[in-house]
N, C-alpha and C positions, 0 to 999 in steps of 0.2 A: 503493501500500501503505500502510495506517494505522501511525505509528509510535506510537499512543498505548499508554502500558504499561497491563496490568491492576493492580487494586487490591493484589494480592499481590506484584507486582512491585514496584510503588511504593515499598510497605512495606519490601521487602528493600532496595532502592535507599537509602532513606532512614533505615535502621538503621545505628548504626556498625559498621565492620567487627569487634569482639568478639561483639557481640550476633547479626549475620549468621550469624559462625561458628558460634554455640551453636544457631541456628534451623538452620541447616542440619544441624548434626549430631542434635539432635531428631528431624528427620525422616528421615534415616536409620537412627536408632536405629529407629524407629516399623516403618519398611518391613523392617529386618531381623526385628524381632518378627513380623511378618504373613507373611512369607515362611517363617520358621521353623515357625510354627503350622501353615501351610498344606502345608507338606512332612509334619510330623508329621499332620496329620489323613488325607493321603492314605496315609502309610505304615502307620497303624493297620485301613486298610481293604484296602490290599496286602496287608499279611501275614496277614491274617484269610482272605483267598480263596486265599492260594497256599502260605501256612506261609513260615518263614524261609531254608529249604533254597533253593527254587525263588524266593525273592524277589528283586528285580533293583532295584539302585539306581536303573539308567538308566529304568528302567518308570515308579518312583517320582518319578524327576524330571520326566519326559515328563506324567505324570498331574496332578504340583505347577503345570508351567508353567516349571519351570527347569531350569537344565544340571546335568548330573552333576558339574561342579565346583564347583556352589553346596552340593548336599548334603556333598560333601567337606569344603568349610569350613565348614558349619556343625555337622556331625556327625562327620567324619572316616569310618570305614567302615561298612559294613553293621550289623555289632553294635553299636557306639556309638547307631546310628540305631534297632535294635529297642529296644534298651533305653529310648532315650528316648521311644518311643512307649507302650513298657508302664508307664513311670512316669506320662506323662500320662493313660492310660486308666484309671489305678487311681486319680489324682488325682480326676479326672473321677467314678467311683463314689463315694469318698468325699463329695465335695460333694454330688452328687446325692442321695445314700441319707441321709445325715446322720443317723446312727443314735445321735448323744450322747443325744438328749434320753430317748429309748426305754429305752438302756442304763442310764441314769442314774434311771431310775423306782425308788421304794423299793418299790412295790408294782405287780406285772404285773396285765394284765387281759386278758381276751378280745380287748376293741376294740383294746389296744395291739399285742397280735399281730397281726390283722388288718391295722392299720394297715401295719405294718411289710412283712409279704409284699405287699401292695395296692403299697408303694412299692418293694420289689425288684422285682415282676414287670413293672413300668411301666420301671424300669431297664433290665431284660433286652431288653424290647420295644422300646425306643429305641436300643440297643445289640447286637445280634445278634453285633457283629464281637466282642464281648470274648468270648463262649465259644469261638468258633470259632477265636480265637488259642489259647484254652489248648488246646483239643482237638489242633490241630495241635503243640503244644509237648508234651503228655501221652501221643503216641503210642508216645514211646521217652524214656527217660531221658537227661538231658543237665545240662550245667553251666547252660545258660540256663535250666531248669525249675527246678534247685535255686537258682538266684537268685532268680526270681520268687516262688517258694514262701516263700523267707527274707526277700525286699525288701517283698514285697505283701499275699500271699494268708494268711500267719499273722497279720498285724497286723488283719486284716478278721475271720478265723475265730476266732481266740481271744476276743476280748469276745462273739461273737456265740454262742458256744458255751456261755459261762458264762451267758448270758442264757437260752438254752434251757434249760440245766439246770436254773433257776429256774423255768421254764414246765413242765418236767418234774415237779420235785419238787411244784409248785403244780397238777398235775393241770389244766393248761390245755393243753396239747397231749399227743398220743400218747406212748406211755413205748416206746420203743424204743432201740437203742442208738446213741449222739451220733453214729457217723459214719455210721449209716445217715440218720439224720435231716438230718445237712447234706446227704448228696448227695440224697435225696428231694428235699428243699427246694431246692437249687440245679438240678439238672438238670430237675426239674419246671417250674421257672420258665424256664430258658434253652430247653431244647429245641424248644419249639412257635415260636419263634422264630428260632432258629438253624436250624432246617428250613422256614422260612416258604414256599419255593418250594415244596416238596415239599406241605406243606398246601394251597396254592393248587390245586395239580393234582388232589389228592386229596378234597380237601371243598368247594372252590370257594369258598374264604375267603380275605381280606385278616387274616392274623393279626395284623397290626400295627394295625388298624382300632381305634379306642378300647372298642368294646362286646366285642370279642373280648377285649381285654386285660382288662378290670374282669370279666369272665365267667369270663376264666381261674384269674384270681386269686383269685375266689369260690369254684371248685371247690377251688383248693390249698388254701385254709382249710378247707374241707368235710373235706378227707383229713385235715390234720394237727391242727386245733383239735378237742377234745373236746366234744361236745354237752352 
């Protein structure tokens, strides 16, 4: 049997003890971050399929390839894991949509609204789990629903509402009550992907295919943007 050390092992042996401890600590921290991220990704999908009540920490642990105890160590209970998963879901939405440029425009244009709608539809196509989780939570009122609306949804909707109010005033989009416009925009953008399996059986189409996604965004623009 060869007793030759790998380069990595040689570097650790040659490193003074305080630096070796720092090296090992950094490695453990990175592993913890990767484990936490994997658990959260699995939790988002799991809760989108089962909802909170039917969700199982043990099943999430199995899907993430960790033990139940590891989830308890990182998050505590199911409520804490659910909230952490929701936090991540909305952080991703904010990063991927990045509405700041459109929201800061002094003058709106038809093209800027088209770009915004296309960007949102693409996000919905990539993340059908987002609307599925919200449908589960919105079927009945709860402290969880009140929390997610206050912590996340209002922060997204209020700036978008002001933008759409300007678009109505400048006669770029259809003039309907704001609550109707918001739910027309969000529901029409989301449901075709949330019900993608149904669409496959109904129309024999992959609703997540790029041409379907872009075509759906254009259809939505045709509905909402004035000719």
